[in-house]
N, CA, C and O of each residue as an XYZ file, in Angstrom:
880
protein
N       0.933     -1.552     -0.096
C       0.159      0.012     -0.268
C       0.841      1.646     -0.296
O       1.401      2.043      0.726
N       0.787      2.213     -1.062
C       1.474      3.124     -1.326
C       2.916      2.982     -1.006
O       3.689      3.601     -0.275
N       3.033      1.810     -1.913
C       4.874      1.880     -1.841
C       5.506      0.755     -0.575
O       6.570      0.171     -0.782
N       4.763      0.553      0.659
C       5.027      0.083      1.752
C       4.869     -1.382      1.861
O       3.811     -1.852      1.444
N       5.680     -2.105      2.314
C       5.849     -3.805      2.090
C       5.534     -3.874      3.635
O       6.440     -3.388      4.311
N       4.359     -4.411      4.420
C       4.196     -4.470      5.694
C       4.814     -6.174      6.269
O       4.517     -6.987      5.394
N       5.517     -6.825      7.398
C       5.672     -7.496      8.221
C       5.125     -7.541      9.082
O       5.277     -6.750     10.013
N       4.053     -8.768      9.062
C       3.020     -9.128     10.654
C       3.560     -9.887     11.480
O       4.130    -10.822     10.916
N       3.649     -9.905     12.764
C       4.092    -10.470     13.614
C       2.987    -11.383     14.151
O       2.122    -11.940     13.476
N       3.186    -11.456     15.686
C       2.177    -12.231     16.390
C       0.950    -11.445     16.563
O       0.946    -10.216     16.625
N      -0.189    -12.262     16.647
C      -1.802    -11.282     16.593
C      -1.730    -10.345     15.857
O      -1.902     -9.183     16.226
N      -1.469    -10.691     14.720
C      -1.392     -9.678     13.276
C      -1.030     -8.092     13.529
O      -1.566     -7.146     12.952
N       0.148     -8.013     14.664
C       0.541     -6.784     14.614
C       1.874     -6.754     13.288
O       2.696     -7.571     12.873
N       1.537     -5.453     12.991
C       3.028     -4.480     11.897
C       4.063     -4.591     12.875
O       4.090     -3.808     13.825
N       5.182     -5.769     12.687
C       6.354     -5.555     13.054
C       7.600     -5.086     12.166
O       8.751     -5.049     12.601
N       7.189     -4.698     10.743
C       8.207     -4.485     10.154
C       7.753     -3.567      9.067
O       6.648     -3.962      8.697
N       8.127     -2.519      8.401
C       7.494     -1.976      7.082
C       9.158     -1.743      6.508
O      10.148     -1.316      7.102
N       8.962     -2.246      5.029
C       9.764     -2.128      4.027
C       9.034     -1.410      3.033
O       7.891     -0.954      3.059
N      10.075     -1.396      1.996
C       9.820      0.201      0.938
C      10.700     -0.476     -0.045
O      11.407      0.417     -0.513
N      11.002     -1.584     -0.577
C      12.317     -1.992     -1.118
C      11.961     -1.908     -3.105
O      12.817     -1.861     -3.989
N      10.740     -1.913     -3.240
C      10.363     -1.813     -4.444
C      10.233     -0.048     -4.584
O      10.812      0.588     -5.466
N       9.603      0.392     -3.826
C       9.439      2.023     -4.080
C      11.198      2.320     -4.418
O      11.610      2.719     -5.508
N      11.922      2.071     -3.419
C      13.366      2.659     -3.550
C      13.997      1.670     -4.826
O      15.126      2.023     -5.164
N      13.541      0.704     -5.443
C      13.746      0.485     -6.670
C      13.481      1.255     -7.859
O      14.337      1.465     -8.718
N      12.337      1.662     -7.906
C      11.571      2.737     -8.679
C      12.135      3.875     -8.707
O      12.035      4.640     -9.667
N      12.777      4.115     -7.682
C      13.389      5.747     -7.765
C      14.996      5.570     -8.352
O      15.639      6.507     -8.824
N      15.542      4.048     -8.206
C      17.053      4.076     -8.760
C      16.783      3.700     -9.794
O      17.588      4.112    -10.629
N      15.879      2.980    -10.267
C      16.059      2.422    -11.945
C      16.255      3.274    -13.314
O      16.900      2.953    -14.312
N      15.493      4.478    -13.059
C      16.079      5.846    -14.064
C      17.088      6.512    -13.921
O      17.207      7.491    -14.659
N      18.028      6.252    -13.050
C      19.018      7.016    -12.344
C      20.639      5.698    -12.282
O      21.069      4.982    -11.377
N      21.068      5.925    -13.659
C      22.202      5.096    -13.746
C      23.574      5.558    -12.866
O      24.589      4.911    -12.610
N      23.192      6.924    -12.513
C      24.503      7.499    -11.948
C      24.243      6.471    -10.331
O      25.285      6.139     -9.766
N      23.641      6.273    -10.039
C      23.039      5.378     -8.578
C      24.548      4.617     -8.249
O      25.253      4.792     -7.255
N      24.809      3.681     -9.462
C      25.518      2.211     -9.296
C      27.315      3.205     -9.944
O      28.393      2.694    -10.249
N      27.148      3.805     -9.936
C      28.681      4.307    -10.878
C      29.479      4.946     -9.702
O      28.931      5.504     -8.752
N      31.206      4.776     -9.899
C      31.720      5.488     -8.813
C      31.847      4.350     -7.888
O      31.632      3.146     -8.022
N      32.383      5.296     -6.621
C      32.555      4.939     -4.850
C      31.194      4.565     -4.515
O      30.381      5.246     -5.139
N      30.826      3.955     -3.962
C      29.717      3.771     -2.940
C      29.432      4.985     -1.684
O      30.455      5.067     -1.005
N      28.625      5.692     -1.316
C      28.298      6.772     -0.691
C      28.114      5.726      0.526
O      27.461      4.684      0.586
N      28.966      6.416      1.517
C      28.729      5.505      2.902
C      27.692      6.234      3.815
O      26.877      5.729      4.588
N      27.947      7.654      3.508
C      26.479      8.307      4.010
C      25.921      9.213      3.254
O      26.424      9.729      2.255
N      24.391      9.521      3.928
C      23.343      9.841      3.001
C      23.807     11.882      2.606
O      22.967     12.546      1.998
N      24.992     12.466      3.002
C      25.300     13.380      2.868
C      26.980     13.998      3.721
O      27.297     13.383      4.738
N      27.708     14.892      3.357
C      28.974     15.067      3.698
C      28.685     16.882      4.375
O      27.803     17.660      4.012
N      29.736     17.103      5.395
C      29.545     18.526      5.754
C      30.232     19.502      5.074
O      31.417     19.260      4.843
N      29.858     20.356      4.768
C      30.106     21.612      3.701
C      30.352     22.582      4.537
O      29.486     23.065      5.266
N      31.687     22.993      4.500
C      32.198     24.114      5.100
C      32.390     25.173      4.626
O      32.187     26.257      5.173
N      32.928     24.919      3.226
C      33.337     25.767      1.889
C      32.013     26.854      1.124
O      30.802     26.637      1.173
N      32.454     27.598      0.696
C      31.447     28.243      0.192
C      31.441     27.710     -1.273
O      32.483     27.514     -1.899
N      30.168     27.487     -1.786
C      30.234     26.659     -3.225
C      30.746     27.651     -4.318
O      30.690     28.880     -4.272
N      31.410     26.627     -5.612
C      32.246     27.210     -6.659
C      30.723     28.470     -7.505
O      29.675     28.474     -6.858
N      30.749     29.188     -8.541
C      30.357     29.781     -8.852
C      29.733     28.813    -10.077
O      28.699     29.170    -10.643
N      30.506     27.407    -10.504
C      29.667     26.752    -11.195
C      28.696     26.035    -10.349
O      27.684     25.662    -10.942
N      28.786     25.745     -9.032
C      27.899     24.695     -8.291
C      27.163     25.645     -8.159
O      26.096     25.078     -7.922
N      26.864     27.225     -8.133
C      25.854     28.205     -7.736
C      24.919     28.520     -9.203
O      23.957     29.289     -9.200
N      25.315     27.904    -10.221
C      24.414     27.943    -11.412
C      23.015     27.167    -11.212
O      22.613     26.054    -10.872
N      22.530     28.376    -11.611
C      20.410     27.714    -11.456
C      20.241     26.411    -12.268
O      21.273     26.133    -12.879
N      19.402     25.684    -12.416
C      19.037     24.384    -13.208
C      18.257     25.077    -14.093
O      17.823     26.195    -13.817
N      17.991     24.409    -15.346
C      16.744     24.829    -16.408
C      15.407     24.269    -15.984
O      15.286     23.309    -15.224
N      14.705     24.743    -16.371
C      13.169     24.595    -16.127
C      12.971     23.102    -16.504
O      12.253     22.464    -15.734
N      13.463     22.489    -17.501
C      12.885     20.792    -17.085
C      14.170     20.090    -15.933
O      13.898     18.965    -15.515
N      15.262     20.603    -15.530
C      15.731     20.029    -14.345
C      15.333     20.077    -13.224
O      15.321     19.177    -12.383
N      14.902     21.382    -13.128
C      14.012     21.960    -11.690
C      12.847     20.965    -11.787
O      12.436     20.493    -10.727
N      12.386     20.669    -12.703
C      11.276     19.349    -12.459
C      11.549     18.163    -12.124
O      10.842     17.548    -11.326
N      12.637     17.645    -12.692
C      13.243     16.746    -12.193
C      13.994     16.216    -10.879
O      14.067     15.056    -10.473
N      14.534     17.390    -10.324
C      14.598     17.577     -9.187
C      13.841     17.398     -8.337
O      13.927     16.545     -7.454
N      12.790     18.380     -8.536
C      11.434     18.375     -7.913
C      10.742     17.063     -7.381
O      10.354     16.772     -6.249
N      10.714     16.339     -8.613
C       9.871     15.223     -8.587
C      11.097     14.016     -7.746
O      10.552     13.076     -7.168
N      12.106     14.049     -7.715
C      13.116     13.309     -7.221
C      12.994     13.755     -5.629
O      12.485     12.881     -4.928
N      13.292     14.701     -5.098
C      12.911     15.530     -3.620
C      11.830     14.819     -3.353
O      12.055     13.904     -2.561
N      10.404     14.929     -3.837
C       9.109     14.426     -3.515
C       9.199     13.096     -3.235
O       8.916     12.715     -2.099
N       9.475     12.478     -3.906
C       9.506     10.862     -3.949
C      10.252     10.359     -2.857
O       9.792      9.327     -2.369
N      11.451     10.889     -2.261
C      12.404     10.895     -1.428
C      12.068     11.069     -0.088
O      12.306     10.389      0.909
N      11.236     12.518     -0.327
C      10.362     12.512      0.953
C       9.468     11.864      1.365
O       9.395     11.862      2.594
N       8.633     11.217      0.773
C       7.565      9.798      1.220
C       8.382      8.674      1.576
O       8.220      7.984      2.582
N       9.141      8.546      0.828
C      10.671      7.302      1.417
C      11.044      7.534      3.186
O      11.012      6.704      4.094
N      11.312      8.657      3.205
C      12.222      9.076      4.656
C      10.846      9.456      5.564
O      10.963      9.283      6.778
N       9.543      9.963      5.060
C       8.341     10.124      5.721
C       7.916      8.632      6.596
O       7.540      8.602      7.768
N       8.052      7.696      5.880
C       7.191      6.243      6.256
C       8.328      5.509      6.567
O       7.977      4.634      7.358
N       9.403      5.441      6.359
C      10.007      4.210      6.395
C      11.927      4.409      6.673
O      12.702      3.625      7.221
N      12.180      5.690      6.077
C      13.889      6.037      6.087
C      14.377      6.901      7.275
O      15.071      7.847      6.904
N      14.242      6.837      8.230
C      14.790      8.488      9.206
C      16.200      8.423      8.831
O      16.464      9.545      8.398
N      17.000      7.859      8.788
C      18.455      7.951      8.174
C      18.802      8.633      7.096
O      19.944      8.953      6.766
N      17.667      8.884      6.475
C      17.949      9.974      4.943
C      17.018     11.246      5.435
O      16.608     11.965      4.524
N      16.662     11.578      6.718
C      15.867     12.367      6.860
C      16.657     13.854      7.100
O      16.085     14.854      6.667
N      17.847     13.996      7.723
C      18.348     15.155      8.033
C      19.289     15.638      6.330
O      19.556     16.795      6.005
N      19.464     14.970      5.897
C      20.055     15.097      4.333
C      19.049     15.790      3.174
O      19.252     16.704      2.375
N      17.789     14.887      3.460
C      16.711     15.594      2.605
C      16.008     16.888      3.382
O      15.284     17.671      2.767
N      16.204     16.983      4.330
C      15.942     18.576      4.365
C      16.281     19.865      4.192
O      15.739     20.963      4.317
N      17.891     19.198      3.694
C      18.671     20.388      3.012
C      18.437     20.537      1.300
O      18.803     21.488      0.610
N      17.644     19.181      0.795
C      17.436     19.370     -0.288
C      16.063     19.738     -0.644
O      15.688     19.887     -1.807
N      15.115     19.921      0.691
C      13.689     20.413      0.345
C      13.565     21.966      0.462
O      12.703     22.770      0.106
N      14.900     22.080      1.172
C      14.750     24.103      1.110
C      15.138     24.562     -0.200
O      14.778     25.631     -0.692
N      15.952     23.636     -0.791
C      16.234     24.405     -2.371
C      15.179     23.690     -3.766
O      15.487     23.511     -4.944
N      14.070     23.449     -3.148
C      13.309     23.528     -4.601
C      13.015     24.564     -4.835
O      12.960     24.665     -6.061
N      12.730     25.628     -4.279
C      12.467     26.690     -5.535
C      13.602     27.532     -5.903
O      13.358     28.690     -6.241
N      14.597     27.187     -5.889
C      15.638     27.640     -6.824
C      17.072     26.900     -6.847
O      18.178     27.433     -6.763
N      16.733     25.409     -6.994
C      18.308     24.393     -6.942
C      18.923     24.898     -8.292
O      18.562     25.276     -9.407
N      20.331     24.637     -7.379
C      20.861     24.570     -8.291
C      22.211     23.409     -8.651
O      21.882     22.245     -8.422
N      23.296     23.544     -9.045
C      23.886     21.972     -9.649
C      24.574     21.841     -8.292
O      25.075     20.732     -8.106
N      24.686     22.570     -7.479
C      25.359     21.872     -6.126
C      24.509     21.134     -5.164
O      25.018     20.345     -4.368
N      23.097     21.381     -5.207
C      22.048     20.595     -4.765
C      21.885     19.488     -5.596
O      21.345     18.631     -4.896
N      22.099     18.975     -6.919
C      21.986     17.945     -7.848
C      22.877     17.158     -7.394
O      22.501     15.988     -7.329
N      24.278     17.431     -6.937
C      25.298     16.948     -6.232
C      24.905     16.197     -5.308
O      24.891     14.968     -5.378
N      24.401     17.142     -3.959
C      23.974     16.067     -2.940
C      22.852     15.496     -2.915
O      22.694     14.715     -1.977
N      21.604     15.678     -3.977
C      20.857     14.706     -4.479
C      21.508     13.512     -5.083
O      20.968     12.435     -4.831
N      22.587     13.506     -5.846
C      22.979     12.465     -6.477
C      23.981     11.477     -5.549
O      24.354     10.345     -5.857
N      24.329     12.274     -4.246
C      25.349     11.292     -3.122
C      23.838     10.750     -2.569
O      24.123      9.800     -1.840
N      22.719     10.873     -2.577
C      21.769     10.690     -1.147
C      21.193      9.614     -2.525
O      20.957      8.517     -2.019
N      21.009      9.590     -3.485
C      20.670      8.357     -4.210
C      21.734      7.334     -4.711
O      21.385      6.329     -5.330
N      23.177      7.638     -4.402
C      24.120      6.486     -4.394
C      23.700      5.654     -3.263
O      23.325      4.484     -3.328
N      23.815      6.455     -2.127
C      23.431      6.084     -0.291
C      22.316      4.832     -0.772
O      22.594      3.646     -0.948
N      21.669      5.154     -0.844
C      19.962      4.927     -1.047
C      20.302      3.091     -2.045
O      19.727      2.040     -1.761
N      21.281      3.260     -3.076
C      21.737      2.276     -3.721
C      22.031      1.091     -3.453
O      21.789      0.030     -4.027
N      22.921      1.515     -1.944
C      23.682      0.366     -1.207
C      22.685     -0.209     -0.303
O      22.634     -1.402     -0.001
N      21.915      0.685      0.101
C      20.968      0.610      1.489
C      19.807      0.529      1.085
O      19.044      0.935      1.961
N      19.068      0.067     -0.191
C      17.777     -0.059     -0.538
C      16.936     -1.289     -0.176
O      15.874     -1.603     -0.713
N      17.594     -1.972      0.861
C      16.673     -3.034      1.413
C      16.863     -2.700      2.767
O      16.605     -3.650      3.506
N      17.223     -1.686      3.340
C      17.170     -1.264      4.927
C      15.596     -1.425      5.330
O      14.759     -1.411      4.427
N      15.264     -1.552      6.472
C      13.581     -2.085      6.824
C      13.560     -1.194      8.354
O      14.494     -0.876      9.090
N      12.040     -0.947      8.470
C      11.638     -0.065      9.740
C      11.178     -0.939     10.543
O      10.205     -1.636     10.255
N      11.889     -1.029     11.785
C      11.117     -2.253     13.041
C      10.437     -1.445     13.908
O      10.926     -0.367     14.247
N       8.979     -1.956     14.467
C       8.224     -1.400     14.987
C       8.030     -2.408     16.609
O       7.094     -2.333     17.406
N       9.027     -3.128     16.670
C       9.139     -4.068     17.427
C       9.223     -3.784     18.806
O      10.044     -2.870     18.736
N       8.940     -3.913     20.181
C       8.989     -2.814     21.143
C       9.688     -4.145     22.046
O       9.785     -5.347     21.797
N      10.048     -3.425     23.028
C      11.200     -4.263     24.003
C      10.124     -4.470     25.254
O      10.799     -4.556     26.280
N       8.843     -4.573     25.532
C       8.160     -4.452     26.514
C       7.702     -3.528     26.824
O       8.180     -2.529     26.287
N       6.605     -3.312     27.786
C       5.935     -2.360     28.514
C       5.379     -2.657     29.588
O       4.926     -3.793     29.723
N       5.283     -1.755     30.566
C       4.573     -1.493     31.690
C       2.780     -1.157     31.568
O       2.104     -1.338     30.555
N       2.384     -0.736     32.632
C       1.046     -0.394     33.147
C       0.717      0.797     31.554
O      -0.145      0.826     30.676
N       1.747      1.485     31.831
C       1.858      3.065     31.095
C       2.823      2.918     30.044
O       3.805      2.176     30.068
N       2.433      3.755     29.037
C       3.405      3.360     27.991
C       4.383      4.748     28.318
O       4.071      5.701     29.033
N       5.429      4.580     27.698
C       7.208      5.476     28.083
C       6.908      5.759     26.606
O       6.225      5.222     25.734
N       8.105      7.355     26.740
C       8.320      7.560     25.718
C       9.916      7.957     26.154
O      10.204      8.283     27.305
N      10.954      7.873     24.993
C      12.045      8.208     25.091
C      12.542      9.146     23.919
O      12.346      8.718     22.782
N      13.076     10.203     24.040
C      13.223     11.096     22.964
C      14.691     11.659     22.922
O      15.339     11.953     23.927
N      15.130     11.771     21.624
C      16.784     11.485     21.347
C      16.731     13.422     20.935
O      15.778     13.755     20.231
N      17.504     14.315     21.280
C      17.227     15.492     20.637
C      18.699     15.863     20.307
O      19.511     15.291     21.033
N      19.269     16.775     19.279
C      20.530     17.137     19.223
C      20.522     18.404     18.272
O      19.381     18.476     17.815
N      21.259     19.373     17.806
C      21.128     20.381     17.114
C      22.673     20.122     16.735
O      23.612     19.869     17.489
N      22.650     20.257     15.397
C      24.374     20.286     14.522
C      24.702     22.033     14.145
O      23.937     22.987     14.007
N      25.745     21.944     14.089
C      26.282     23.292     13.693
C      25.523     23.678     12.383
O      24.749     22.909     11.814
N      25.768     24.726     12.031
C      25.615     25.275     10.826
C      26.652     25.185      9.560
O      27.872     25.172      9.730
N      26.134     25.136      8.489
C      26.934     24.788      7.067
C      26.591     25.687      5.919
O      25.478     26.200      5.802
N      27.220     25.801      5.379
C      27.060     26.622      3.846
C      25.544     26.208      3.271
O      24.854     27.080      2.742
N      24.979     24.605      3.420
C      23.927     24.271      2.554
C      22.840     24.961      3.586
O      21.891     25.534      3.050
N      22.892     24.952      4.711
C      21.781     25.524      5.843
C      21.875     27.264      6.062
O      21.202     27.901      6.872
N      22.608     27.665      5.378
C      23.025     29.267      5.549
C      23.499     29.357      6.700
O      23.139     30.325      7.371
N      24.456     28.374      7.289
C      24.718     29.004      8.387
C      24.068     28.904      9.399
O      24.395     29.650     10.321
N      23.170     28.165      9.564
C      22.103     27.977     10.883
C      22.126     26.642     11.399
O      22.317     25.654     10.690
N      21.961     26.618     12.446
C      21.897     25.096     13.025
C      20.888     24.141     12.631
O      19.956     24.740     12.094
N      20.732     23.085     12.676
C      19.898     21.885     12.346
C      19.230     21.421     13.252
O      20.070     21.083     14.086
N      18.105     21.147     13.691
C      17.439     20.661     15.001
C      16.945     18.949     14.199
O      16.419     18.799     13.096
N      17.388     17.721     15.329
C      17.169     16.757     14.884
C      16.490     15.870     16.316
O      16.886     15.936     17.479
N      15.241     14.971     15.696
C      15.107     14.680     16.994
C      14.418     13.235     16.935
O      13.759     13.036     15.914
N      14.466     12.249     17.825
C      13.847     10.733     17.222
C      13.090     10.522     18.429
O      13.468     11.109     19.443
N      11.715      9.507     18.492
C      10.971      9.535     19.551
C      10.910      7.928     19.495
O      10.959      7.272     18.455
N      10.808      7.470     20.646
C      10.479      6.062     20.876
C       9.041      5.647     21.631
O       8.244      6.504     22.012
N       8.908      4.762     21.729
C       7.627      4.356     22.351
C       7.655      2.746     22.465
O       7.443      1.826     21.675
N       8.058      2.856     23.979
C       7.895      1.228     24.655
C       9.184      0.499     23.599
O       9.120     -0.708     23.364
N      10.334      1.355     23.005
C      11.603      0.810     22.510
C      11.297      0.606     21.132
O      12.086     -0.064     20.466
N      10.031      1.193     20.477
C       9.887      1.273     18.805
C      10.069      2.455     18.265
O       9.181      3.209     18.663
N      10.670      2.885     17.674
C      10.762      4.074     16.790
C       9.527      4.540     16.225
O       9.012      3.972     15.262
N       8.946      5.714     16.870
C       7.700      5.869     16.047
C       7.755      7.264     15.802
O       6.563      7.522     15.634
N       8.450      8.458     15.658
C       8.654      9.391     15.091
C       9.851     10.001     15.097
O      10.553      9.761     16.079
N      10.357     10.853     14.129
C      11.182     11.543     13.461
C      11.200     12.784     13.004
O      10.056     13.198     12.814
N      12.252     13.751     12.682
C      12.512     14.752     11.844
C      13.628     15.464     12.272
O      14.361     15.408     13.259
N      13.540     16.367     10.943
C      14.892     17.505     11.624
C      14.560     18.494     10.520
O      14.098     18.269      9.401
N      14.984     19.920     11.233
C      14.585     21.276     10.819
C      15.871     22.275     10.467
O      16.938     22.193     11.076
N      15.667     23.047      9.603
C      16.294     24.210      9.664
C      15.536     24.895     10.744
O      14.318     25.072     10.770
N      16.878     25.448     12.100
C      16.304     26.616     12.679
C      16.208     27.987     11.260
O      16.741     28.259     10.184
N      14.780     28.678     12.521
C      14.199     29.599     11.541
C      15.413     30.739     11.573
O      15.652     31.292     10.500
N      16.250     31.151     12.826
C      16.944     32.133     12.858
C      18.386     31.782     13.787
O      18.366     31.242     14.893
N      19.478     32.175     13.138
C      20.724     32.191     13.594
C      20.589     32.108     15.502
O      19.824     32.755     16.218
N      21.525     31.178     15.868
C      21.307     30.676     17.318
C      22.728     31.812     17.941
O      23.843     31.874     17.422
N      22.356     32.433     18.892
C      23.310     33.224     19.650
C      24.725     32.309     20.259
O      25.889     32.640     20.484
N      23.945     30.977     20.392
C      24.998     29.714     20.772
C      24.683     28.419     21.009
O      23.548     27.942     20.979
N      25.874     27.755     21.288
C      25.253     26.196     20.704
C      24.280     25.674     22.200
O      23.705     24.590     22.093
N      24.197     26.083     22.904
C      22.979     26.163     24.167
C      21.639     26.768     23.699
O      20.554     26.604     24.257
N      21.835     27.360     22.792
C      20.774     28.776     22.400
C      20.108     27.245     21.174
O      19.022     26.668     21.205
N      20.972     27.091     20.500
C      20.615     26.095     19.301
C      19.819     24.454     20.075
O      18.913     23.804     19.553
N      20.347     24.221     21.088
C      19.823     22.996     21.719
C      18.656     23.031     22.048
O      17.776     22.218     21.767
N      18.558     24.347     22.903
C      17.058     24.835     23.504
C      15.906     24.846     22.494
O      14.854     24.304     22.835
N      16.009     25.447     21.208
C      15.430     25.158     20.457
C      14.988     23.822     19.484
O      13.964     23.499     18.882
N      16.309     23.248     19.669
C      15.996     22.172     19.026
C      15.003     21.018     19.916
O      14.320     20.122     19.420
N      15.184     21.393     21.558
C      14.388     20.653     22.094
C      12.708     21.516     22.314
O      11.609     20.988     22.487
N      12.956     22.538     22.250
C      11.646     22.945     21.959
C      10.605     22.341     20.733
O       9.381     22.256     20.825
N      11.326     22.006     19.735
C      10.607     21.658     17.930
C      10.426     20.093     18.518
O       9.372     19.499     18.292
N      11.432     19.498     19.231
C      10.989     17.869     19.888
C       9.814     17.981     20.642
O       9.006     17.053     20.600
N       9.565     19.090     21.407
C       8.454     18.900     22.341
C       7.197     18.979     21.732
O       6.209     18.343     22.102
N       7.235     19.657     20.924
C       6.139     20.098     20.334
C       5.423     18.941     19.462
O       4.214     18.783     19.290
N       6.791     17.962     18.821
C       6.030     16.873     18.016
C       5.510     15.754     19.298
O       4.497     15.070     19.153
N       6.263     15.704     20.394
C       5.764     14.745     21.300
C       4.463     15.186     21.913
O       3.663     14.355     22.344
N       4.269     16.307     21.952
C       2.580     16.800     23.122
C       1.755     16.490     21.571
O       0.591     16.095     21.631
N       2.324     16.662     20.385
C       0.970     16.120     19.219
C       0.797     14.535     19.703
O      -0.306     14.196     20.133
N       1.973     13.479     19.631
C       1.754     12.128     19.594
C       1.341     11.924     20.944
O       0.637     10.929     21.117
N       1.595     12.595     21.906
C       0.950     11.802     23.419
C      -0.878     12.317     23.218
O      -1.743     11.563     23.664
N      -1.226     13.479     22.603
C      -2.419     13.783     22.450
C      -3.315     12.729     21.562
O      -4.503     12.460     21.740
N      -2.323     12.140     20.433
C      -3.153     10.922     19.650
C      -3.267      9.679     20.605
O      -4.232      8.916     20.644
N      -2.251      9.606     21.287
C      -2.447      8.262     22.066
C      -3.488      7.976     23.261
O      -4.225      7.055     23.613
N      -3.060      9.591     23.795
C      -4.410      9.815     24.818
C      -6.055      9.602     24.436
O      -6.955      9.290     25.215
N      -6.149      9.886     22.923
C      -7.222      9.880     22.174
C      -7.676      8.192     21.797
O      -8.725      7.567     21.954
N      -6.153      7.788     21.157
C      -6.935      6.290     20.935
C      -7.511      5.058     22.510
O      -8.390      4.209     22.661
N      -6.148      5.783     23.567
C      -6.179      4.278     24.114
C      -6.780      5.102     25.533
O      -6.816      4.429     26.563
N      -7.104      6.097     25.578
C      -8.073      6.369     27.026
C      -7.013      6.933     28.213
O      -7.336      6.934     29.401
N      -5.664      7.428     27.718
C      -4.332      7.785     28.455
C      -4.156      8.955     28.902
O      -4.117      9.821     28.029
N      -4.006      9.374     30.203
C      -3.938     10.732     30.384
C      -2.704     11.183     30.279
O      -1.750     10.747     30.923
N      -2.653     12.501     29.074
C      -1.232     12.469     28.689
C      -0.530     13.027     29.930
O       0.672     12.761     29.930
N      -0.776     13.433     30.541
C       0.111     13.569     32.069
C       0.709     12.569     32.623
O       1.839     12.793     33.055
N       0.214     11.362     32.756
C       0.595     10.309     33.357
C       1.481      9.062     32.565
O       1.849      7.985     33.035
N       1.750      9.819     30.694
C       2.894      9.098     29.497
C       4.336      9.796     30.361
O       4.567     10.991     30.551
N       5.098      8.700     30.746
C       6.163      9.029     30.840
C       7.265      9.590     29.832
O       7.324      9.127     28.693
N       7.901     10.317     30.142
C       8.764     10.814     29.413
C      10.308     10.809     29.626
O      10.794     11.012     30.739
N      11.011     10.583     28.586
C      12.659     10.980     28.671
C      13.164     11.352     27.706
O      13.189     10.694     26.666
N      14.000     13.229     27.950
C      14.449     13.417     26.721
C      16.098     13.369     27.165
O      16.453     13.422     28.342
N      16.673     13.302     26.462
C      18.021     12.670     26.396
C      18.424     13.832     25.125
O      17.958     13.847     23.985
N      19.671     14.998     25.865
C      20.359     16.068     24.732
C      21.574     16.357     25.049
O      21.921     16.619     26.201
N      22.364     16.336     24.017
C      23.738     16.567     23.717
C      23.838     18.004     24.616
O      23.319     19.062     24.258
N      24.511     17.836     25.687
C      24.567     19.356     26.678
C      26.117     20.043     25.768
O      26.712     20.920     26.395
N      26.600     19.717     24.627
C      27.725     20.687     24.600
C      27.747     21.696     23.545
O      28.665     22.515     23.494
């Protein structure tokens, strides 16, 4: 359904989500995915300013192809691939005025997917007590040329040991310090958590304030 392959465990609960076929459809029309060296990470840290050639805008046809690729990768990331979430966030910010530098970043992400196209997303929990428990990891990365030298927030949310939510976002304003950036990341993760807690409360009649939550954040 919608490109997802569901694997069921005991009691007909979904235990794993795969999108192998969807990923293969993205890769089949892009022969550069298997050319050259394998990309071991979805993106690289960019500290230098792009050259004039890299800053050249794309033609209208290239823009359409770029937006189509980013849109398909967005659905893949949203459903089953949190590992490409941060790199995709950078690509999405350039959809209006993409350049050749953005195409280079997109191609690296496609090459990364080529060598990890069979990755799956597990929903198996580690057990639970009388009430659900949330565990949230939050961090803020340093600004790069691709993010306009602004910090980028990232978070992942576990419920009883199962990964249920993730996201990344370039912060709207430049942070005055790393602590300021970390606090902004905490606020964005908290907004996502409150939304998930409200849904859980509606579905299972659990009081939101009774849901135990632990936040783990990098303090440096």
